[in-house]
C-alpha positions, 0 to 999 in steps of 0.5 A, a space after each residue: 219919683 216914678 210910676 208903676 205900670 199896673 193893670 188898671 192904673 199908672 200909679 205915681 210913687 216916690 221912695 226915700 231912704 234905704 233898708 227894709 221896704 215900708 209902704 205908706 198909704 196916704 189918707 183919703 179925701 179931696 186934695 190929699 196925696 202922699 205929701 201928707 206923709 212927709 213928717 212920717 217919711 222923714 222919721 222912717 227913711 233913716 231906717 227903711 226904704 219908704 215908698 209913698 204911692 198915690 192912689 188912683 185919682 189922688 195927687 199925681 196918679 190919674 183917675 182911670 175912670 169908673 168908680 173909685 172904691 176901697 176894693 179897687 184901691 186895695 187891688 192897686 196897692 197889692 199889685 204895686 207891692 208885687 210889682 215894685 
């Protein structure tokens, strides 16, 4: 388990397996985070290096303040992929 220091947020993520990278995005909603992806991670990690970042204000990634929008989360995800 690690964090990626992004421009607008410190994004928590975990990684499993080895191979080509695969980034999985958890569903939205209250109380939802990367743990919702555990069955998928178990199936993909024998073949891929699976990354499971948690979006701002979800799970172990703090809410940096201000509105949470799809645009902000998309920008965070792009920066996560470019950084990690």
